[in-house]
C-alpha positions as CSV (number, residue, x, y, z in Angstrom):
1,X,50.0,-86.3,-76.0
2,X,51.0,-87.5,-72.9
3,X,54.8,-87.1,-71.2
4,X,54.5,-90.8,-71.1
5,X,52.1,-91.7,-73.6
6,X,52.2,-94.8,-75.2
7,X,51.2,-93.4,-78.9
8,X,53.7,-91.6,-81.1
9,X,56.3,-92.3,-78.1
10,X,59.0,-92.7,-80.5
11,X,58.2,-90.2,-82.6
12,X,59.6,-86.4,-82.8
13,X,56.0,-84.8,-83.0
14,X,56.2,-81.0,-83.4
15,X,54.3,-78.8,-80.9
16,X,53.1,-76.3,-82.9
17,X,49.7,-76.6,-85.3
18,X,51.7,-75.1,-88.4
19,X,54.3,-77.7,-87.9
20,X,51.8,-80.5,-87.5
21,X,49.7,-79.4,-90.6
22,X,52.9,-80.0,-92.7
23,X,53.4,-83.5,-91.5
24,X,53.0,-86.1,-94.0
25,X,50.2,-88.6,-92.5
26,X,52.2,-91.4,-93.4
27,X,54.9,-90.2,-91.2
28,X,53.0,-90.0,-87.8
29,X,50.5,-92.5,-85.9
30,X,47.9,-90.0,-85.7
31,X,45.6,-90.2,-88.7
32,X,44.0,-86.9,-88.1
33,X,47.4,-84.6,-87.5
34,X,47.3,-83.3,-91.1
35,X,43.9,-82.5,-90.7
36,X,44.0,-81.0,-87.3
37,X,42.1,-77.9,-86.6
38,X,43.6,-76.6,-83.4
39,X,40.9,-78.1,-81.3
40,X,41.0,-81.4,-79.9
41,X,39.0,-84.5,-81.2
42,X,37.4,-86.9,-79.2
43,X,36.7,-90.0,-80.2
44,X,34.8,-93.1,-78.3
45,X,37.0,-95.7,-76.5
46,X,38.0,-98.8,-78.5
47,X,38.5,-102.5,-77.0
48,X,42.4,-101.6,-76.7
49,X,41.9,-98.6,-74.3
50,X,39.0,-100.2,-72.5
51,X,41.5,-102.8,-71.8
52,X,44.4,-100.5,-71.0
53,X,42.3,-98.6,-68.0
54,X,40.9,-101.9,-66.8
55,X,44.5,-102.9,-66.3
56,X,45.7,-99.6,-64.7
57,X,42.7,-100.0,-62.7
58,X,43.5,-103.3,-61.5
59,X,46.9,-102.0,-61.0
60,X,45.6,-99.5,-58.4
61,X,43.5,-101.8,-56.8
62,X,46.3,-104.1,-55.9
63,X,48.3,-101.2,-54.4
64,X,45.4,-100.5,-52.0
65,X,43.9,-97.3,-54.3
66,X,40.4,-96.4,-53.7
67,X,39.4,-94.6,-57.0
68,X,36.9,-93.1,-55.4
69,X,38.7,-91.3,-52.7
70,X,41.2,-88.3,-54.0
71,X,43.3,-88.4,-50.7
72,X,43.9,-92.3,-51.3
73,X,44.6,-91.8,-54.9
74,X,46.9,-88.8,-53.6
75,X,48.7,-90.6,-51.0
76,X,49.5,-93.7,-53.0
77,X,51.0,-91.8,-56.0
78,X,53.3,-89.9,-53.2
79,X,54.3,-93.2,-52.1
80,X,55.3,-94.6,-55.4
81,X,56.8,-91.6,-56.3
82,X,58.9,-91.4,-53.3
83,X,59.9,-95.3,-53.7
84,X,61.5,-94.4,-57.1
85,X,63.4,-91.0,-56.0
86,X,64.5,-91.4,-52.5
87,X,65.1,-95.1,-52.8
88,X,67.5,-94.8,-56.1
89,X,64.7,-95.8,-58.6
90,X,63.6,-99.0,-56.4
91,X,60.0,-99.7,-57.0
92,X,58.1,-99.1,-60.0
93,X,59.2,-96.5,-62.9
94,X,57.9,-93.6,-64.1
95,X,55.7,-95.2,-67.0
96,X,54.0,-97.4,-64.4
97,X,53.8,-95.0,-62.0
98,X,52.2,-92.3,-64.4
99,X,49.9,-94.6,-66.4
100,X,48.4,-96.1,-62.7
101,X,47.8,-92.7,-61.3
102,X,46.7,-91.0,-64.8
103,X,44.0,-93.7,-65.1
104,X,42.9,-93.8,-61.3
105,X,42.3,-90.1,-61.8
106,X,41.2,-90.4,-65.0
107,X,38.3,-92.4,-63.5
108,X,37.7,-90.6,-60.7
109,X,36.9,-87.6,-62.6
110,X,34.7,-90.1,-65.1
111,X,32.8,-91.0,-61.8
112,X,32.6,-87.8,-59.9
113,X,32.6,-85.0,-62.6
114,X,30.6,-84.6,-65.9
115,X,33.2,-86.0,-68.1
116,X,33.8,-89.4,-69.8
117,X,36.2,-91.5,-71.2
118,X,37.5,-90.4,-74.8
119,X,40.5,-91.1,-77.2
120,X,41.7,-87.3,-77.8
121,X,43.9,-86.2,-80.2
122,X,45.2,-82.7,-80.5
123,X,48.3,-80.6,-81.7
124,X,50.7,-82.8,-79.2
125,X,49.2,-86.2,-80.5
126,X,46.9,-88.9,-79.4
127,X,46.3,-90.3,-75.7
128,X,43.4,-91.1,-73.2
129,X,41.8,-88.3,-72.0
130,X,38.1,-87.2,-70.7
131,X,35.6,-84.7,-72.1
132,X,32.4,-82.9,-71.5
133,X,29.5,-83.8,-72.5
134,X,29.5,-80.8,-74.9
135,X,33.2,-81.3,-75.8
136,X,34.2,-77.7,-74.6
137,X,37.1,-79.0,-72.0
138,X,39.6,-81.8,-72.5
139,X,41.5,-83.2,-69.7
140,X,44.4,-85.5,-70.4
141,X,45.4,-86.9,-67.1
142,X,48.8,-88.3,-68.4
143,X,49.6,-84.9,-68.8
144,X,48.6,-84.0,-65.4
145,X,50.5,-86.6,-63.8
146,X,53.3,-86.8,-65.9
147,X,54.3,-83.0,-65.8
148,X,54.1,-83.3,-62.0
149,X,56.4,-86.3,-62.0
150,X,58.9,-84.3,-63.9
151,X,58.8,-81.5,-61.5
152,X,59.4,-83.9,-58.5
153,X,55.7,-82.6,-57.3
154,X,53.8,-84.7,-54.5
155,X,50.4,-83.6,-52.6
156,X,49.2,-82.2,-55.4
157,X,46.3,-84.8,-56.4
158,X,43.5,-83.9,-53.9
159,X,43.6,-80.1,-54.6
160,X,44.1,-80.2,-58.5
161,X,41.5,-82.9,-59.1
162,X,38.8,-81.4,-56.7
163,X,39.0,-78.3,-58.8
164,X,38.6,-80.0,-62.2
165,X,35.7,-81.8,-60.6
166,X,34.3,-78.5,-59.5
167,X,34.5,-76.8,-62.7
168,X,32.5,-79.5,-64.5
169,X,30.4,-81.6,-61.8
170,X,28.4,-83.9,-62.4
171,X,24.6,-82.9,-62.5
172,X,22.1,-84.0,-59.7
């Protein structure tokens, strides 16, 4: 699903619903792809996904990121991107940076908006995501971070993530 997603990374997954519906379920790692209706499907986290989140959060904390502070998340993401791009690829590569900051952003959303972590499957595949209680919206943080990484964008985290919080605020 995500640009740097761990699931289906080596598989060429079609990007339109018709092509996905024609896949043989044995040829994809997404068990629901053949039955996919077009709406994202959210399932509870399993132990593997919880461990993945915990690992990325530990890495973020080790970098000094405060996942309750968008300015901290944004500044550290921007610094990680610059280390990689300005210094000829030194520092951690895209997969580590995208994973770390996608999970940091996802955790911020889980703590500060009316969304919770889930395993989300859509026409593009399966990845960690956040869903609203009524499951009418889905946010896939790996897509947010991965797309901006590929475009070389910095300075976007506080504005984008605070907007996502504002459209689905946590009830008080």
